[in-house]
Backbone of each chain as nested JSON, in Angstrom:
{
  "chains": [
    {"id": "A", "residues": [
      {"number": 1, "name": "UNK", "atoms": {"N": [10.847, 3.373, 0.341], "CA": [10.457, 4.797, 1.191], "C": [11.263, 6.091, 1.468]}},
      {"number": 2, "name": "UNK", "atoms": {"N": [10.61, 7.117, 1.369], "CA": [11.174, 8.63, 0.93], "C": [12.484, 8.728, 1.359]}},
      {"number": 3, "name": "UNK", "atoms": {"N": [13.435, 9.246, 0.847], "CA": [14.656, 9.343, 1.313], "C": [14.456, 11.153, 1.935]}},
      {"number": 4, "name": "UNK", "atoms": {"N": [14.365, 11.056, 3.062], "CA": [14.494, 12.603, 3.856], "C": [15.867, 13.024, 3.859]}},
      {"number": 5, "name": "UNK", "atoms": {"N": [16.182, 13.589, 2.921], "CA": [17.735, 13.917, 2.725], "C": [18.262, 14.912, 3.434]}},
      {"number": 6, "name": "UNK", "atoms": {"N": [19.056, 14.806, 4.192], "CA": [19.673, 16.046, 5.16], "C": [19.958, 17.468, 4.637]}},
      {"number": 7, "name": "UNK", "atoms": {"N": [20.101, 17.146, 3.013], "CA": [20.216, 18.538, 2.445], "C": [18.915, 19.669, 2.796]}},
      {"number": 8, "name": "UNK", "atoms": {"N": [17.891, 19.0, 3.441], "CA": [16.634, 20.04, 3.644], "C": [17.239, 20.794, 4.947]}},
      {"number": 9, "name": "UNK", "atoms": {"N": [17.738, 19.837, 5.635], "CA": [18.094, 20.562, 7.262], "C": [19.395, 21.528, 6.897]}},
      {"number": 10, "name": "UNK", "atoms": {"N": [20.362, 21.117, 6.038], "CA": [21.354, 21.738, 5.662], "C": [21.22, 22.95, 4.89]}},
      {"number": 11, "name": "UNK", "atoms": {"N": [20.059, 22.966, 4.13], "CA": [19.673, 24.43, 3.457], "C": [19.002, 24.982, 4.235]}},
      {"number": 12, "name": "UNK", "atoms": {"N": [18.642, 24.709, 5.49], "CA": [17.921, 25.651, 6.368], "C": [19.254, 26.078, 7.562]}},
      {"number": 13, "name": "UNK", "atoms": {"N": [20.198, 25.687, 7.291], "CA": [21.253, 25.994, 8.162], "C": [21.243, 25.367, 9.549]}},
      {"number": 14, "name": "UNK", "atoms": {"N": [20.382, 24.115, 9.431], "CA": [20.227, 23.475, 10.849], "C": [21.256, 22.313, 10.725]}},
      {"number": 15, "name": "UNK", "atoms": {"N": [22.236, 22.383, 11.64], "CA": [22.859, 20.965, 11.617], "C": [22.311, 19.747, 12.177]}},
      {"number": 16, "name": "UNK", "atoms": {"N": [21.655, 20.564, 13.535], "CA": [21.214, 19.589, 14.5], "C": [19.813, 19.057, 13.408]}},
      {"number": 17, "name": "UNK", "atoms": {"N": [19.337, 19.684, 12.714], "CA": [18.077, 19.074, 12.216], "C": [18.491, 17.935, 10.917]}},
      {"number": 18, "name": "UNK", "atoms": {"N": [19.46, 18.208, 10.559], "CA": [20.045, 17.469, 9.673], "C": [20.472, 16.094, 10.408]}},
      {"number": 19, "name": "UNK", "atoms": {"N": [21.06, 16.519, 11.331], "CA": [21.372, 14.928, 12.124], "C": [19.81, 13.671, 12.749]}},
      {"number": 20, "name": "UNK", "atoms": {"N": [18.929, 14.782, 12.841], "CA": [17.566, 14.431, 13.525], "C": [16.988, 13.234, 12.365]}},
      {"number": 21, "name": "UNK", "atoms": {"N": [17.028, 14.306, 11.202], "CA": [16.311, 13.578, 9.791], "C": [17.25, 12.322, 9.532]}},
      {"number": 22, "name": "UNK", "atoms": {"N": [18.679, 12.447, 9.614], "CA": [19.352, 11.251, 9.285], "C": [19.197, 10.2, 10.122]}},
      {"number": 23, "name": "UNK", "atoms": {"N": [18.958, 10.492, 11.162], "CA": [18.443, 9.448, 12.325], "C": [17.388, 8.712, 11.947]}},
      {"number": 24, "name": "UNK", "atoms": {"N": [16.591, 9.676, 11.773], "CA": [14.948, 9.061, 11.243], "C": [14.896, 8.184, 10.247]}},
      {"number": 25, "name": "UNK", "atoms": {"N": [15.785, 8.567, 9.209], "CA": [15.902, 7.63, 7.381], "C": [16.431, 6.66, 8.144]}},
      {"number": 26, "name": "UNK", "atoms": {"N": [17.615, 6.258, 9.12], "CA": [18.093, 5.094, 9.345], "C": [17.462, 4.218, 9.825]}},
      {"number": 27, "name": "UNK", "atoms": {"N": [16.579, 4.91, 10.916], "CA": [15.471, 3.838, 11.403], "C": [14.208, 3.284, 10.273]}},
      {"number": 28, "name": "UNK", "atoms": {"N": [14.224, 4.149, 9.59], "CA": [13.133, 3.817, 8.576], "C": [13.988, 2.805, 7.94]}},
      {"number": 29, "name": "UNK", "atoms": {"N": [15.046, 2.854, 7.573], "CA": [15.639, 1.98, 6.633], "C": [15.907, 0.58, 7.46]}},
      {"number": 30, "name": "UNK", "atoms": {"N": [16.004, 0.619, 8.752], "CA": [16.172, -0.428, 9.415], "C": [14.751, -1.515, 9.351]}},
      {"number": 31, "name": "UNK", "atoms": {"N": [13.633, -0.494, 9.698], "CA": [11.986, -1.096, 9.464], "C": [11.753, -1.807, 8.336]}},
      {"number": 32, "name": "UNK", "atoms": {"N": [12.364, -1.143, 7.288], "CA": [12.098, -1.858, 5.961], "C": [13.143, -3.148, 5.836]}},
      {"number": 33, "name": "UNK", "atoms": {"N": [13.913, -3.215, 6.35], "CA": [14.823, -4.578, 6.607], "C": [13.954, -5.614, 7.528]}},
      {"number": 34, "name": "UNK", "atoms": {"N": [13.405, -5.177, 8.318], "CA": [12.544, -6.13, 9.209], "C": [11.159, -6.41, 8.52]}},
      {"number": 35, "name": "UNK", "atoms": {"N": [10.443, -5.721, 7.648], "CA": [9.483, -6.237, 6.645], "C": [10.354, -7.3, 5.811]}},
      {"number": 36, "name": "UNK", "atoms": {"N": [11.151, -6.908, 4.765], "CA": [11.522, -8.023, 4.339], "C": [12.173, -9.212, 4.763]}},
      {"number": 37, "name": "UNK", "atoms": {"N": [12.567, -9.407, 6.072], "CA": [13.118, -10.585, 6.595], "C": [12.071, -11.361, 6.973]}},
      {"number": 38, "name": "UNK", "atoms": {"N": [10.846, -10.614, 7.376], "CA": [9.282, -11.003, 7.965], "C": [8.941, -11.83, 7.059]}},
      {"number": 39, "name": "UNK", "atoms": {"N": [9.015, -11.302, 5.681], "CA": [8.469, -12.092, 4.38], "C": [8.91, -13.455, 4.374]}},
      {"number": 40, "name": "UNK", "atoms": {"N": [10.5, -13.318, 3.96], "CA": [10.909, -14.566, 3.937], "C": [10.839, -15.603, 4.757]}},
      {"number": 41, "name": "UNK", "atoms": {"N": [10.913, -14.963, 6.619], "CA": [11.104, -16.044, 7.392], "C": [9.521, -16.566, 7.603]}},
      {"number": 42, "name": "UNK", "atoms": {"N": [8.629, -15.976, 7.11], "CA": [7.01, -16.063, 6.994], "C": [7.393, -17.149, 6.536]}},
      {"number": 43, "name": "UNK", "atoms": {"N": [7.856, -17.451, 4.868], "CA": [7.479, -18.607, 4.126], "C": [8.127, -19.505, 4.545]}},
      {"number": 44, "name": "UNK", "atoms": {"N": [9.775, -19.638, 5.078], "CA": [10.173, -20.375, 5.45], "C": [9.35, -21.24, 6.917]}},
      {"number": 45, "name": "UNK", "atoms": {"N": [9.023, -20.17, 7.787], "CA": [8.733, -21.043, 9.225], "C": [7.497, -21.067, 9.388]}},
      {"number": 46, "name": "UNK", "atoms": {"N": [6.458, -20.522, 8.718], "CA": [4.607, -20.344, 8.649], "C": [4.221, -21.74, 7.854]}},
      {"number": 47, "name": "UNK", "atoms": {"N": [3.611, -22.478, 8.137], "CA": [2.854, -23.582, 7.386], "C": [1.279, -22.715, 7.387]}},
      {"number": 48, "name": "UNK", "atoms": {"N": [0.658, -23.184, 8.587], "CA": [-0.798, -23.072, 9.087], "C": [-0.81, -21.844, 9.728]}},
      {"number": 49, "name": "UNK", "atoms": {"N": [-1.611, -20.735, 9.553], "CA": [-1.47, -19.747, 10.593], "C": [-2.494, -20.253, 11.744]}},
      {"number": 50, "name": "UNK", "atoms": {"N": [-2.017, -20.661, 12.808], "CA": [-2.626, -21.128, 14.031], "C": [-3.189, -20.11, 15.11]}},
      {"number": 51, "name": "UNK", "atoms": {"N": [-3.641, -20.269, 16.115], "CA": [-4.266, -19.637, 16.732], "C": [-3.097, -19.03, 18.005]}},
      {"number": 52, "name": "UNK", "atoms": {"N": [-2.303, -19.48, 17.997], "CA": [-1.101, -18.829, 18.604], "C": [0.556, -19.512, 18.215]}},
      {"number": 53, "name": "UNK", "atoms": {"N": [1.175, -18.692, 18.351], "CA": [2.539, -19.496, 17.825], "C": [3.204, -20.536, 18.589]}},
      {"number": 54, "name": "UNK", "atoms": {"N": [3.811, -21.764, 18.113], "CA": [4.128, -22.614, 19.097], "C": [5.801, -21.964, 19.054]}},
      {"number": 55, "name": "UNK", "atoms": {"N": [6.428, -22.899, 20.239], "CA": [7.848, -22.233, 20.334], "C": [8.441, -22.974, 19.014]}},
      {"number": 56, "name": "UNK", "atoms": {"N": [8.515, -23.642, 18.387], "CA": [9.138, -24.216, 17.246], "C": [9.098, -23.479, 16.24]}},
      {"number": 57, "name": "UNK", "atoms": {"N": [8.114, -22.799, 16.032], "CA": [7.669, -21.422, 14.946], "C": [8.402, -20.241, 15.068]}},
      {"number": 58, "name": "UNK", "atoms": {"N": [8.432, -19.818, 16.759], "CA": [9.23, -18.806, 17.255], "C": [10.668, -19.182, 16.902]}},
      {"number": 59, "name": "UNK", "atoms": {"N": [11.247, -20.357, 17.513], "CA": [12.707, -20.484, 17.185], "C": [12.912, -20.364, 15.959]}},
      {"number": 60, "name": "UNK", "atoms": {"N": [12.325, -20.766, 14.933], "CA": [12.393, -20.877, 13.471], "C": [12.914, -19.608, 13.088]}},
      {"number": 61, "name": "UNK", "atoms": {"N": [11.963, -18.685, 13.622], "CA": [11.919, -17.21, 12.665], "C": [13.049, -16.584, 13.438]}},
      {"number": 62, "name": "UNK", "atoms": {"N": [13.354, -16.645, 14.61], "CA": [14.718, -16.287, 15.278], "C": [15.95, -16.591, 14.316]}},
      {"number": 63, "name": "UNK", "atoms": {"N": [15.931, -18.051, 14.197], "CA": [16.576, -18.663, 13.54], "C": [17.224, -18.198, 12.269]}},
      {"number": 64, "name": "UNK", "atoms": {"N": [16.108, -18.147, 11.637], "CA": [16.002, -17.496, 10.2], "C": [16.688, -16.057, 10.046]}},
      {"number": 65, "name": "UNK", "atoms": {"N": [16.449, -15.325, 11.104], "CA": [17.087, -13.733, 10.826], "C": [18.763, -14.217, 11.241]}},
      {"number": 66, "name": "UNK", "atoms": {"N": [18.815, -14.921, 11.985], "CA": [20.481, -14.82, 12.373], "C": [21.418, -15.341, 11.365]}},
      {"number": 67, "name": "UNK", "atoms": {"N": [20.414, -16.758, 10.631], "CA": [20.907, -17.194, 9.516], "C": [21.565, -16.243, 8.428]}},
      {"number": 68, "name": "UNK", "atoms": {"N": [20.447, -15.311, 7.79], "CA": [20.043, -14.244, 7.068], "C": [21.443, -13.457, 7.08]}},
      {"number": 69, "name": "UNK", "atoms": {"N": [21.579, -12.758, 8.624], "CA": [22.446, -11.825, 8.471], "C": [23.808, -12.586, 8.579]}},
      {"number": 70, "name": "UNK", "atoms": {"N": [23.822, -13.964, 9.015], "CA": [25.131, -14.957, 8.727], "C": [25.612, -14.901, 7.029]}},
      {"number": 71, "name": "UNK", "atoms": {"N": [24.368, -15.03, 6.716], "CA": [24.925, -15.463, 5.178], "C": [25.343, -13.956, 4.294]}},
      {"number": 72, "name": "UNK", "atoms": {"N": [24.631, -13.086, 4.883], "CA": [25.03, -11.574, 4.353], "C": [26.538, -11.151, 4.533]}},
      {"number": 73, "name": "UNK", "atoms": {"N": [26.74, -11.305, 5.621], "CA": [28.013, -11.654, 6.055], "C": [29.193, -12.221, 5.433]}},
      {"number": 74, "name": "UNK", "atoms": {"N": [28.611, -13.715, 4.877], "CA": [29.555, -14.699, 4.217], "C": [29.867, -13.912, 3.049]}},
      {"number": 75, "name": "UNK", "atoms": {"N": [28.417, -13.741, 2.384], "CA": [28.375, -13.271, 0.947], "C": [29.628, -11.905, 0.888]}},
      {"number": 76, "name": "UNK", "atoms": {"N": [29.271, -11.036, 2.065], "CA": [30.261, -9.945, 1.358], "C": [31.508, -10.113, 1.345]}},
      {"number": 77, "name": "UNK", "atoms": {"N": [31.806, -10.807, 2.726], "CA": [33.001, -11.518, 2.881], "C": [33.973, -12.002, 1.824]}},
      {"number": 78, "name": "UNK", "atoms": {"N": [33.305, -13.018, 1.123], "CA": [33.958, -13.716, 0.284], "C": [33.854, -12.878, -0.913]}},
      {"number": 79, "name": "UNK", "atoms": {"N": [33.013, -12.327, -1.261], "CA": [32.971, -11.495, -2.301], "C": [34.067, -10.304, -2.546]}},
      {"number": 80, "name": "UNK", "atoms": {"N": [34.504, -9.691, -1.267], "CA": [35.505, -8.964, -1.33], "C": [36.396, -9.529, -1.343]}},
      {"number": 81, "name": "UNK", "atoms": {"N": [36.85, -10.602, -0.437], "CA": [38.042, -11.612, -1.286], "C": [38.175, -12.071, -2.732]}},
      {"number": 82, "name": "UNK", "atoms": {"N": [37.009, -12.343, -3.61], "CA": [37.029, -12.561, -5.092], "C": [37.691, -11.464, -5.632]}},
      {"number": 83, "name": "UNK", "atoms": {"N": [37.416, -9.89, -5.393], "CA": [37.478, -9.084, -6.078], "C": [38.924, -8.335, -5.304]}},
      {"number": 84, "name": "UNK", "atoms": {"N": [39.49, -9.16, -4.648], "CA": [40.882, -8.421, -4.492], "C": [41.802, -9.635, -5.059]}},
      {"number": 85, "name": "UNK", "atoms": {"N": [41.129, -10.987, -4.864], "CA": [42.156, -11.601, -5.91], "C": [42.339, -11.101, -7.126]}},
      {"number": 86, "name": "UNK", "atoms": {"N": [41.364, -10.524, -7.839], "CA": [41.791, -10.001, -8.907], "C": [40.326, -9.679, -9.966]}},
      {"number": 87, "name": "UNK", "atoms": {"N": [39.974, -9.01, -9.704], "CA": [38.736, -8.68, -11.021], "C": [37.8, -9.368, -11.348]}},
      {"number": 88, "name": "UNK", "atoms": {"N": [36.855, -10.149, -10.646], "CA": [35.894, -11.208, -11.21], "C": [34.254, -10.266, -11.409]}}
    ]},
    {"id": "B", "residues": [
      {"number": 1, "name": "UNK", "atoms": {"N": [3.828, 14.239, -0.707], "CA": [3.592, 13.69, 0.697], "C": [4.696, 14.629, 1.519]}},
      {"number": 2, "name": "UNK", "atoms": {"N": [5.35, 15.671, 0.769], "CA": [6.193, 16.464, 1.117], "C": [5.637, 17.897, 1.788]}},
      {"number": 3, "name": "UNK", "atoms": {"N": [4.657, 18.093, 2.845], "CA": [3.931, 19.134, 3.118], "C": [4.797, 19.61, 4.212]}},
      {"number": 4, "name": "UNK", "atoms": {"N": [5.861, 20.233, 4.301], "CA": [6.609, 21.035, 5.598], "C": [5.612, 22.335, 5.615]}},
      {"number": 5, "name": "UNK", "atoms": {"N": [4.679, 22.446, 5.854], "CA": [4.104, 23.81, 6.037], "C": [3.95, 23.969, 7.325]}},
      {"number": 6, "name": "UNK", "atoms": {"N": [4.173, 25.243, 7.575], "CA": [4.095, 26.1, 9.182], "C": [5.438, 27.017, 9.343]}},
      {"number": 7, "name": "UNK", "atoms": {"N": [5.725, 27.65, 8.234], "CA": [6.866, 28.581, 8.389], "C": [7.832, 28.639, 7.184]}},
      {"number": 8, "name": "UNK", "atoms": {"N": [8.526, 29.913, 7.411], "CA": [9.216, 30.01, 5.997], "C": [10.425, 29.486, 6.252]}},
      {"number": 9, "name": "UNK", "atoms": {"N": [10.978, 28.23, 5.176], "CA": [12.238, 28.063, 5.487], "C": [13.174, 29.179, 4.984]}},
      {"number": 10, "name": "UNK", "atoms": {"N": [14.453, 29.111, 5.79], "CA": [15.47, 29.933, 5.301], "C": [15.508, 31.039, 6.437]}},
      {"number": 11, "name": "UNK", "atoms": {"N": [13.759, 31.606, 7.112], "CA": [14.043, 31.873, 8.367], "C": [14.593, 31.237, 9.178]}},
      {"number": 12, "name": "UNK", "atoms": {"N": [13.809, 31.465, 10.245], "CA": [13.645, 30.338, 11.413], "C": [13.092, 28.508, 11.22]}},
      {"number": 13, "name": "UNK", "atoms": {"N": [13.595, 28.077, 11.133], "CA": [12.836, 26.678, 10.664], "C": [12.279, 26.25, 11.976]}},
      {"number": 14, "name": "UNK", "atoms": {"N": [11.234, 26.027, 12.08], "CA": [10.513, 24.785, 13.385], "C": [10.877, 23.599, 13.074]}},
      {"number": 15, "name": "UNK", "atoms": {"N": [12.083, 23.151, 13.505], "CA": [12.516, 21.476, 13.034], "C": [11.877, 20.83, 14.027]}},
      {"number": 16, "name": "UNK", "atoms": {"N": [10.885, 21.191, 15.333], "CA": [10.26, 20.367, 15.934], "C": [9.16, 19.596, 15.361]}},
      {"number": 17, "name": "UNK", "atoms": {"N": [8.3, 20.972, 14.415], "CA": [7.426, 20.715, 13.606], "C": [7.898, 19.985, 12.361]}},
      {"number": 18, "name": "UNK", "atoms": {"N": [9.28, 20.159, 11.734], "CA": [9.303, 19.241, 10.728], "C": [9.414, 17.853, 11.339]}},
      {"number": 19, "name": "UNK", "atoms": {"N": [10.212, 17.584, 12.527], "CA": [10.578, 16.2, 12.85], "C": [9.485, 15.509, 12.904]}},
      {"number": 20, "name": "UNK", "atoms": {"N": [8.069, 16.299, 13.509], "CA": [6.517, 15.455, 14.005], "C": [6.41, 15.356, 12.903]}},
      {"number": 21, "name": "UNK", "atoms": {"N": [6.313, 15.96, 11.497], "CA": [5.715, 15.474, 10.529], "C": [6.668, 14.437, 9.709]}},
      {"number": 22, "name": "UNK", "atoms": {"N": [7.863, 14.432, 9.743], "CA": [8.567, 13.321, 8.896], "C": [8.286, 12.171, 9.761]}},
      {"number": 23, "name": "UNK", "atoms": {"N": [8.397, 12.273, 11.089], "CA": [8.233, 10.899, 12.202], "C": [6.803, 10.335, 11.404]}},
      {"number": 24, "name": "UNK", "atoms": {"N": [5.685, 10.904, 11.404], "CA": [4.375, 10.533, 11.168], "C": [4.409, 9.875, 9.751]}},
      {"number": 25, "name": "UNK", "atoms": {"N": [4.776, 10.421, 8.977], "CA": [5.102, 10.303, 7.653], "C": [5.744, 8.801, 7.179]}},
      {"number": 26, "name": "UNK", "atoms": {"N": [6.628, 8.401, 8.2], "CA": [7.796, 7.622, 8.124], "C": [6.521, 6.494, 8.742]}},
      {"number": 27, "name": "UNK", "atoms": {"N": [5.919, 6.823, 10.038], "CA": [4.821, 5.543, 10.725], "C": [3.869, 5.11, 9.445]}},
      {"number": 28, "name": "UNK", "atoms": {"N": [3.546, 5.967, 8.867], "CA": [2.318, 5.961, 7.493], "C": [3.037, 5.101, 6.703]}},
      {"number": 29, "name": "UNK", "atoms": {"N": [4.018, 5.269, 6.304], "CA": [4.526, 4.317, 5.316], "C": [4.88, 3.079, 5.596]}},
      {"number": 30, "name": "UNK", "atoms": {"N": [5.578, 3.012, 6.845], "CA": [5.58, 1.677, 7.683], "C": [4.703, 0.817, 7.499]}},
      {"number": 31, "name": "UNK", "atoms": {"N": [3.078, 1.54, 8.436], "CA": [1.511, 0.909, 7.924], "C": [1.839, 0.169, 6.605]}},
      {"number": 32, "name": "UNK", "atoms": {"N": [1.704, 1.027, 5.617], "CA": [1.297, 1.007, 4.245], "C": [2.302, -0.557, 4.116]}},
      {"number": 33, "name": "UNK", "atoms": {"N": [3.412, -0.8, 4.405], "CA": [4.425, -1.872, 4.123], "C": [3.848, -2.904, 4.619]}},
      {"number": 34, "name": "UNK", "atoms": {"N": [3.688, -2.675, 5.898], "CA": [2.995, -4.123, 6.622], "C": [1.736, -4.5, 5.945]}},
      {"number": 35, "name": "UNK", "atoms": {"N": [0.922, -3.846, 5.998], "CA": [-0.54, -3.876, 5.52], "C": [-0.31, -4.787, 3.864]}},
      {"number": 36, "name": "UNK", "atoms": {"N": [0.757, -3.98, 3.472], "CA": [0.682, -4.71, 1.903], "C": [0.906, -6.057, 2.161]}},
      {"number": 37, "name": "UNK", "atoms": {"N": [2.063, -5.816, 2.718], "CA": [3.136, -7.716, 2.936], "C": [1.996, -8.353, 3.566]}},
      {"number": 38, "name": "UNK", "atoms": {"N": [1.254, -8.131, 4.507], "CA": [0.357, -8.795, 5.483], "C": [-0.758, -9.477, 4.436]}},
      {"number": 39, "name": "UNK", "atoms": {"N": [-1.306, -8.537, 3.623], "CA": [-2.546, -9.013, 2.875], "C": [-1.906, -10.076, 2.033]}},
      {"number": 40, "name": "UNK", "atoms": {"N": [-0.783, -9.905, 1.171], "CA": [-0.311, -11.038, 0.154], "C": [-0.024, -12.173, 1.209]}},
      {"number": 41, "name": "UNK", "atoms": {"N": [0.788, -12.356, 2.288], "CA": [0.898, -13.459, 2.763], "C": [-0.23, -14.328, 3.018]}},
      {"number": 42, "name": "UNK", "atoms": {"N": [-1.256, -13.574, 3.762], "CA": [-2.65, -14.137, 4.123], "C": [-3.487, -14.322, 2.56]}},
      {"number": 43, "name": "UNK", "atoms": {"N": [-3.311, -13.875, 2.141], "CA": [-4.188, -14.077, 0.823], "C": [-3.753, -15.538, 0.083]}},
      {"number": 44, "name": "UNK", "atoms": {"N": [-2.206, -15.797, 0.18], "CA": [-1.701, -16.927, -0.241], "C": [-2.312, -18.31, 1.045]}},
      {"number": 45, "name": "UNK", "atoms": {"N": [-2.165, -17.714, 2.474], "CA": [-2.207, -18.735, 2.61], "C": [-3.908, -19.005, 3.059]}},
      {"number": 46, "name": "UNK", "atoms": {"N": [-4.783, -18.349, 2.713], "CA": [-6.155, -18.44, 3.39], "C": [-7.023, -18.907, 2.084]}},
      {"number": 47, "name": "UNK", "atoms": {"N": [-6.773, -18.119, 1.165], "CA": [-7.818, -17.985, 0.064], "C": [-7.511, -18.812, -1.1]}},
      {"number": 48, "name": "UNK", "atoms": {"N": [-8.357, -20.403, -0.885], "CA": [-7.769, -21.117, -2.038], "C": [-8.479, -20.949, -3.605]}},
      {"number": 49, "name": "UNK", "atoms": {"N": [-9.061, -21.668, -4.116], "CA": [-9.822, -21.233, -5.322], "C": [-10.611, -20.005, -4.648]}},
      {"number": 50, "name": "UNK", "atoms": {"N": [-10.665, -18.878, -5.613], "CA": [-11.198, -17.748, -5.433], "C": [-12.947, -18.203, -5.789]}},
      {"number": 51, "name": "UNK", "atoms": {"N": [-13.739, -18.165, -4.706], "CA": [-14.965, -18.045, -4.942], "C": [-15.452, -16.472, -5.379]}},
      {"number": 52, "name": "UNK", "atoms": {"N": [-17.083, -16.562, -5.156], "CA": [-17.652, -15.423, -5.334], "C": [-17.574, -14.379, -3.956]}},
      {"number": 53, "name": "UNK", "atoms": {"N": [-17.099, -14.908, -2.76], "CA": [-16.724, -13.889, -2.015], "C": [-16.016, -14.971, -0.671]}},
      {"number": 54, "name": "UNK", "atoms": {"N": [-15.651, -14.132, 0.275], "CA": [-15.17, -14.535, 1.205], "C": [-15.837, -15.527, 2.244]}},
      {"number": 55, "name": "UNK", "atoms": {"N": [-15.816, -17.081, 2.251], "CA": [-16.51, -17.668, 2.999], "C": [-16.094, -17.412, 4.599]}},
      {"number": 56, "name": "UNK", "atoms": {"N": [-16.546, -17.956, 5.653], "CA": [-16.608, -17.898, 6.756], "C": [-15.262, -18.305, 7.34]}},
      {"number": 57, "name": "UNK", "atoms": {"N": [-14.818, -19.671, 6.948], "CA": [-13.534, -20.16, 7.092], "C": [-12.257, -19.164, 6.562]}},
      {"number": 58, "name": "UNK", "atoms": {"N": [-12.723, -18.85, 5.705], "CA": [-11.233, -17.674, 4.864], "C": [-11.308, -16.651, 5.753]}},
      {"number": 59, "name": "UNK", "atoms": {"N": [-12.356, -16.411, 5.935], "CA": [-12.273, -14.634, 7.105], "C": [-11.967, -15.043, 8.548]}},
      {"number": 60, "name": "UNK", "atoms": {"N": [-11.959, -16.205, 9.06], "CA": [-11.338, -16.555, 9.745], "C": [-9.889, -16.678, 10.083]}},
      {"number": 61, "name": "UNK", "atoms": {"N": [-9.635, -17.139, 9.274], "CA": [-8.164, -17.817, 8.593], "C": [-7.418, -16.417, 8.419]}},
      {"number": 62, "name": "UNK", "atoms": {"N": [-7.852, -15.153, 7.434], "CA": [-7.467, -14.25, 7.803], "C": [-6.879, -13.467, 8.967]}},
      {"number": 63, "name": "UNK", "atoms": {"N": [-8.133, -13.387, 9.876], "CA": [-7.797, -12.713, 11.035], "C": [-6.878, -13.486, 12.041]}},
      {"number": 64, "name": "UNK", "atoms": {"N": [-6.898, -14.606, 11.889], "CA": [-5.643, -15.408, 12.548], "C": [-4.319, -15.345, 11.841]}},
      {"number": 65, "name": "UNK", "atoms": {"N": [-4.245, -15.239, 10.569], "CA": [-3.003, -15.05, 9.863], "C": [-2.475, -13.213, 10.484]}},
      {"number": 66, "name": "UNK", "atoms": {"N": [-3.337, -12.829, 10.549], "CA": [-2.82, -11.496, 10.489], "C": [-2.441, -11.281, 11.925]}},
      {"number": 67, "name": "UNK", "atoms": {"N": [-2.632, -11.886, 12.867], "CA": [-2.252, -11.922, 14.356], "C": [-0.68, -12.672, 14.065]}},
      {"number": 68, "name": "UNK", "atoms": {"N": [-0.942, -13.712, 13.653], "CA": [0.328, -14.238, 13.64], "C": [1.447, -13.798, 12.742]}},
      {"number": 69, "name": "UNK", "atoms": {"N": [0.976, -12.821, 11.727], "CA": [1.916, -12.326, 10.771], "C": [2.752, -11.345, 11.669]}},
      {"number": 70, "name": "UNK", "atoms": {"N": [1.532, -10.432, 12.443], "CA": [2.264, -9.012, 13.608], "C": [3.244, -10.019, 14.78]}},
      {"number": 71, "name": "UNK", "atoms": {"N": [2.936, -10.943, 14.851], "CA": [3.672, -11.91, 16.021], "C": [5.071, -12.168, 15.415]}},
      {"number": 72, "name": "UNK", "atoms": {"N": [4.759, -12.517, 13.826], "CA": [5.969, -12.563, 13.24], "C": [6.993, -11.321, 13.186]}},
      {"number": 73, "name": "UNK", "atoms": {"N": [6.22, -10.22, 12.845], "CA": [7.136, -8.94, 12.738], "C": [7.585, -8.596, 13.634]}},
      {"number": 74, "name": "UNK", "atoms": {"N": [7.233, -8.819, 15.137], "CA": [7.871, -8.252, 16.096], "C": [8.948, -9.294, 16.562]}},
      {"number": 75, "name": "UNK", "atoms": {"N": [9.065, -10.706, 16.313], "CA": [9.7, -11.626, 16.732], "C": [10.847, -11.038, 15.862]}},
      {"number": 76, "name": "UNK", "atoms": {"N": [10.657, -11.234, 14.856], "CA": [11.891, -10.621, 13.562], "C": [12.29, -8.983, 14.277]}},
      {"number": 77, "name": "UNK", "atoms": {"N": [11.813, -8.352, 14.568], "CA": [12.186, -6.996, 14.579], "C": [13.119, -7.259, 16.381]}},
      {"number": 78, "name": "UNK", "atoms": {"N": [12.864, -7.9, 16.973], "CA": [13.442, -8.245, 18.427], "C": [14.627, -8.469, 17.892]}},
      {"number": 79, "name": "UNK", "atoms": {"N": [14.64, -9.698, 17.314], "CA": [15.827, -10.664, 16.754], "C": [16.83, -9.786, 16.088]}},
      {"number": 80, "name": "UNK", "atoms": {"N": [16.391, -8.888, 15.196], "CA": [17.479, -8.424, 14.009], "C": [18.203, -7.299, 14.984]}},
      {"number": 81, "name": "UNK", "atoms": {"N": [16.95, -6.218, 15.923], "CA": [17.936, -5.122, 16.576], "C": [18.614, -6.061, 17.516]}},
      {"number": 82, "name": "UNK", "atoms": {"N": [18.295, -6.815, 18.163], "CA": [19.761, -7.504, 19.157], "C": [20.537, -8.106, 18.339]}},
      {"number": 83, "name": "UNK", "atoms": {"N": [20.861, -8.582, 17.523], "CA": [22.063, -9.003, 16.703], "C": [22.64, -7.608, 16.206]}},
      {"number": 84, "name": "UNK", "atoms": {"N": [21.79, -6.769, 15.926], "CA": [22.54, -5.534, 15.211], "C": [23.843, -5.267, 16.548]}},
      {"number": 85, "name": "UNK", "atoms": {"N": [22.782, -4.816, 17.947], "CA": [23.585, -4.392, 18.848], "C": [25.114, -5.235, 18.938]}},
      {"number": 86, "name": "UNK", "atoms": {"N": [24.725, -7.157, 19.044], "CA": [25.892, -7.708, 19.06], "C": [26.765, -7.466, 18.332]}},
      {"number": 87, "name": "UNK", "atoms": {"N": [26.765, -7.493, 16.982], "CA": [27.721, -6.738, 15.868], "C": [28.091, -5.848, 15.895]}},
      {"number": 88, "name": "UNK", "atoms": {"N": [27.673, -4.771, 16.85], "CA": [28.001, -3.33, 17.183], "C": [29.032, -3.508, 18.265]}},
      {"number": 89, "name": "UNK", "atoms": {"N": [28.834, -4.487, 19.245], "CA": [29.748, -4.396, 20.255], "C": [30.838, -5.252, 19.925]}},
      {"number": 90, "name": "UNK", "atoms": {"N": [30.936, -5.824, 18.803], "CA": [32.17, -6.505, 18.467], "C": [33.011, -5.585, 17.755]}},
      {"number": 91, "name": "UNK", "atoms": {"N": [32.748, -4.569, 17.306], "CA": [33.238, -3.647, 16.503], "C": [34.076, -2.454, 17.269]}}
    ]}
  ]
}
């Protein structure tokens, strides 16, 4: 997605505009993450498209998101340790 | 895509109009992402060996699949946003 850089607002000398643009860009990046998670978790949780989601699929999707965030935290945490211990 | 028309930059910038344009463009891009990924997933789920046209069962499957995909998107969005709030609350 396009990066609506705040330099546009800064060039116009409008700090408020720059702030608003940065906020929209952050929202857009969040949306993109949701798209990615949905793709991933769809593959893990949905087999046959049915006429309605059962509670098991719903729960699976929620767990999927939570576990992915946990994984991200675990990976970045451990990686930081590895780097600290000495140049991997 | 960058059409911020409606006033000279460098003078008084109409930031309201710019923000409207920006939000619109983001919404359009977001819809395109959704459509592209939804189409991919539903093609994989619903279309087996490609025939000379989409038969009735394939079309029905695609329609259901779209509904389910959007349900999934909403669930994921809700879950992710509340997780973010929980993480922020701990910081």
